[in-house]
N, C-alpha and C positions, 0 to 999 in steps of 0.2 A: 411573579405570581401575585403577592400582596392582595389576597382576597379579603374583603371586609367580613368581619365576624369569624375569621379563620385563625387558629392558633399559629399558623405558619407565617404570620405577618413579620415577625422578627426572628433573629437568631440564625443558626446555621442552615435551617431548612427553608429560609425565605426565598432563596434563589434555586431551589431544587430542580426546577425544569431546565434552567440554563446549564446547571452543573451536570445533570444527567446527559444532556445533549452533547456537551463537550466531552464527557467521559466516553460515551458510546462512539462518538465520531473518532476519538483518539484510538479506541480499541479497533475499530474497523480499519483505520489507516495503518495501524501496526500489522494487522492480519494481511492486508493488501501488500504491504512491503515485504513481509516474510514470504508470502506466496510467490511474489515476483522474483525475489532473490533465490528462492529454492528452485524455481524453474530455470533461472539463468544459470545456476550452478550445474544443474542436470544437462542443460543444453551445451555448456562449455565442455563437460566430460564427453558427451556424445560427439561433439565436433572434434575433440582431440583423438578419440578413437577412430573416427572416420578419416582423419588426416593420416593416421598410421596405416590405414588400409589402402587398397588399390582401386576401390570403387569411386570414380569421380562423381557420378550422379549422387551417390549417398553423401559425399563430402559437400557438394553444393546444397543439397537439401538440408543438411544439418547446419550449414553456414547460414542459410536463410532463417532457420529456426532460431539460431543464436542471435542474429541481428534483431529479430522480432522480440526476443526476450530482453535484449538490451534496451530497445525502444520502450518496452513496457515498464522497465525499471525507471527510465528517464521520465516517463509520463507520471508514474507514481510519485517520484520525487517532486515533480512540478506541482502535483495536486497537494502534496503535503506542505510545500512552501506557500501555496496560495491559502491553504487552511490556516497556517500560522499567521500570515499577514492579516487575515480577516478577523482572527481572534484577538489581535492586539489593539 
């Protein structure tokens, strides 16, 4: 930031823009991971219930949903890893 004539030139608020961006990015990433894991857990439960039943079509459908949720979690982890590498 370091604006001339601004009291935010030094001290803990001198890099407020960067710190706020890091904070909000971290919050968004945490929310994204929580949502992905929550959906994965729900999909796992639905798949287990479908496996106990006799409807093969329902089992296949829930299996595809489960695989999609697993992929979403993997992508989210990948995005978090990239974000950590960029911030270092």
